[in-house]
C-alpha positions in Angstrom: 147.6 -41.7 96.3 148.1 -39.7 100.0 147.8 -35.9 99.7 150.6 -34.1 101.0 150.5 -33.4 104.7 148.7 -30.1 105.5 149.9 -30.0 109.5 152.7 -32.3 111.0 154.1 -32.9 114.3 157.5 -34.8 114.5 158.5 -36.3 118.2 156.8 -33.4 120.0 157.0 -33.0 123.8 155.2 -30.5 125.9 156.2 -29.8 129.4 154.3 -27.5 131.8 155.8 -26.2 134.7 159.7 -26.9 136.1 161.1 -29.5 138.6 159.2 -31.9 140.7 155.9 -30.0 139.6 156.1 -30.5 135.9 153.6 -32.0 134.0 154.3 -33.8 131.0 151.5 -33.4 128.5 152.6 -34.7 125.2 155.5 -37.5 125.4 157.2 -37.8 122.3 154.2 -37.3 119.3 154.4 -37.6 115.8 151.5 -37.4 113.8 150.6 -35.8 110.3 147.2 -34.8 108.9 146.6 -34.5 105.2 145.6 -31.9 103.0 142.0 -32.0 101.7 141.0 -34.6 104.9 138.9 -34.2 108.1 140.8 -35.5 111.3 139.6 -36.0 114.6 141.8 -36.2 117.8 140.0 -38.0 120.4 140.9 -39.2 124.1 139.9 -38.8 127.8 140.1 -35.4 129.6 144.0 -35.2 130.2 145.0 -37.3 127.6 146.7 -34.6 125.7 144.2 -34.0 122.8 143.7 -30.5 123.4 147.4 -29.9 124.1 148.3 -31.3 120.6 145.9 -29.0 119.0 147.1 -26.0 120.4 150.7 -26.9 119.5 149.7 -27.8 115.9 147.6 -24.7 115.7 150.6 -22.4 116.8 148.6 -21.4 120.0 151.4 -23.2 122.2 155.0 -23.6 121.7 156.5 -27.4 122.1 159.4 -28.1 124.6 160.9 -30.5 122.0 160.1 -31.3 118.6 159.2 -30.0 115.5 155.7 -28.7 113.9 155.1 -27.6 110.7 152.0 -26.1 108.8 152.8 -27.1 105.2 156.7 -26.3 104.6 156.5 -23.9 107.6 158.5 -24.8 110.6 156.5 -23.0 113.5 159.2 -22.8 116.0 161.6 -20.9 113.5 158.9 -18.0 113.5 159.0 -14.8 115.3 156.1 -13.9 117.6 154.8 -11.3 114.9 155.3 -14.3 111.8 153.5 -16.3 114.2 150.8 -14.1 114.8 150.2 -13.2 111.1 150.2 -17.2 110.3 147.6 -17.9 112.7 145.5 -15.3 111.0 146.3 -16.1 107.6 146.9 -19.5 107.4 144.7 -21.0 110.5 141.3 -20.9 111.0 139.6 -21.8 114.7 136.2 -23.0 115.7 135.8 -23.4 119.4 133.2 -24.7 122.0 132.8 -20.9 123.0 131.6 -19.3 119.7 134.0 -15.9 120.8 131.6 -13.6 118.4 132.0 -9.7 119.4 128.2 -8.8 120.8 128.4 -5.7 119.2 129.0 -6.7 115.9 126.7 -8.3 113.2 126.9 -11.7 111.9 128.6 -10.1 108.8 131.0 -8.2 110.6 132.0 -10.9 112.8 132.8 -13.2 109.7 134.7 -10.3 107.9 137.0 -9.4 110.9 140.1 -11.6 110.1 139.9 -9.8 106.6 139.6 -6.5 108.2 142.4 -6.8 110.3 144.4 -7.9 107.7 143.4 -4.9 105.5 141.6 -7.5 102.9 138.2 -7.4 101.2 136.6 -10.8 100.8 136.8 -12.5 97.6 133.2 -12.3 96.1 133.1 -15.8 94.7 134.4 -17.3 98.2 132.3 -15.2 100.1 129.2 -16.6 98.4 130.2 -20.3 98.8 130.7 -20.0 102.6 127.6 -18.1 103.2 125.7 -20.2 101.0 127.4 -23.6 102.3 126.6 -22.3 106.0 122.9 -21.1 104.7 123.6 -17.7 106.6 122.5 -15.3 103.8 119.3 -14.2 105.8 121.2 -13.9 109.2 123.9 -11.5 108.3 122.6 -8.2 109.6 121.6 -10.1 113.0 123.6 -9.5 116.0 125.1 -12.9 118.1 122.1 -12.4 121.0 119.4 -12.4 118.0 121.0 -15.9 116.9 120.5 -19.3 118.4 123.6 -21.4 119.4 123.5 -23.3 116.5 123.5 -20.0 114.0 126.1 -18.7 116.5 128.4 -21.6 116.0 127.8 -21.5 111.9 129.0 -17.7 111.8 132.1 -18.9 113.8 132.4 -21.6 111.4 132.3 -18.7 108.4 134.5 -16.6 110.3 137.2 -19.5 110.2 136.9 -20.1 106.9 136.6 -16.7 105.3 140.3 -16.6 104.8 140.5 -19.5 102.9 143.0 -21.1 105.6 145.2 -24.2 105.2 143.6 -25.8 108.3 140.6 -25.1 110.4 141.1 -26.3 113.8 137.9 -27.2 115.8 138.1 -27.7 119.4 134.9 -29.6 120.8 132.8 -27.6 118.2 129.5 -28.7 119.4 130.1 -28.9 123.0 127.6 -26.2 123.8 125.0 -27.2 121.4 121.9 -29.6 121.5 122.2 -32.6 119.5 120.2 -31.3 116.7 122.4 -28.1 116.2 125.7 -30.1 116.8 124.6 -32.5 114.2 124.2 -29.7 111.8 127.6 -28.5 112.5 129.5 -31.5 112.1 127.6 -31.6 108.7 128.6 -28.2 107.8 132.5 -29.1 108.8 132.0 -32.5 106.4 131.0 -30.1 103.9 134.1 -27.7 104.2 136.4 -30.9 103.2 134.2 -32.6 100.6 132.9 -29.3 98.8 135.1 -26.6 99.7 138.4 -28.8 99.5 139.3 -27.7 103.0 141.3 -29.3 105.5 139.8 -29.5 109.3 141.3 -31.3 112.5 138.8 -31.6 115.4 139.1 -32.2 118.8 136.3 -34.3 120.2 135.3 -37.0 122.9 132.2 -38.0 121.1 132.3 -41.1 118.9 129.3 -40.1 116.9 131.3 -36.7 116.3 134.4 -38.6 115.5 132.8 -40.6 112.8 132.3 -37.4 110.5 135.8 -37.5 110.2 138.1 -39.4 107.4 140.6 -40.6 109.9 140.5 -40.7 113.9 144.0 -40.3 116.1 143.4 -41.6 119.6 145.2 -40.0 122.4 146.0 -41.2 126.0 148.5 -40.2 128.6 150.2 -37.7 126.3 150.9 -40.2 123.6 149.2 -41.9 120.6 147.1 -44.7 121.4 145.6 -45.9 118.4 144.5 -44.3 114.8 141.2 -45.5 112.4 140.7 -44.7 108.8 137.0 -44.5 107.7 135.4 -44.3 111.1 131.8 -45.1 112.2 130.6 -44.7 115.8 130.9 -48.3 116.3 134.6 -48.8 115.1 135.5 -45.6 117.2 133.8 -47.1 120.1 135.7 -50.5 119.5 139.0 -48.5 119.3 138.2 -46.9 122.3 137.7 -50.3 124.1 140.8 -51.8 122.7 142.9 -49.0 123.6 141.7 -49.2 127.4 140.3 -45.7 127.2 
């Protein structure tokens, strides 16, 4: 039986600018990502994949249509309520690690909780740090960590609030192949072992193959999707869609 949707888009349109200069980045997209599964959004540059993720995550507003996180309609929230929702119910992992250089790894991981005036749950803290293998790196500052270790810290920061959804935008883009594969294994473990929901934007068929489901974007619209992907099946989907 299918899980309930963690995040849903219904006929969403996103237009940047007005008049003759307007750019229609999304042209009526409807898609849902299930709770407790790993979804990937793929497509060439300019396909709308990052715009879709930003709209799903409440980082950008839609011009038309509805985005829901669980049962919460994002457009119905005030700016403050939307900020709190992003802080408490959404985790972010980006290509740039976005760690504060003056803070230790532990302080960077705890930052979302500190901002919310909360303490980490000891059991969850142990699971997150153990899953990501960071126990011996917590006192290090970002400059003392490799790129792969910095991204693991960023992953832990995204996880620590136990969010409804973790959005990962090209999370391996700044990493070598070995470190990138390690981060993808961790994202997979978040779903399989910790029961989280992950939605990742990627252009890499090998990265997408870590997901349970791949959604393909082209010219601001859905161009296909694939369950139980492998790198070969993802490449076939790209060829079939002419992407």
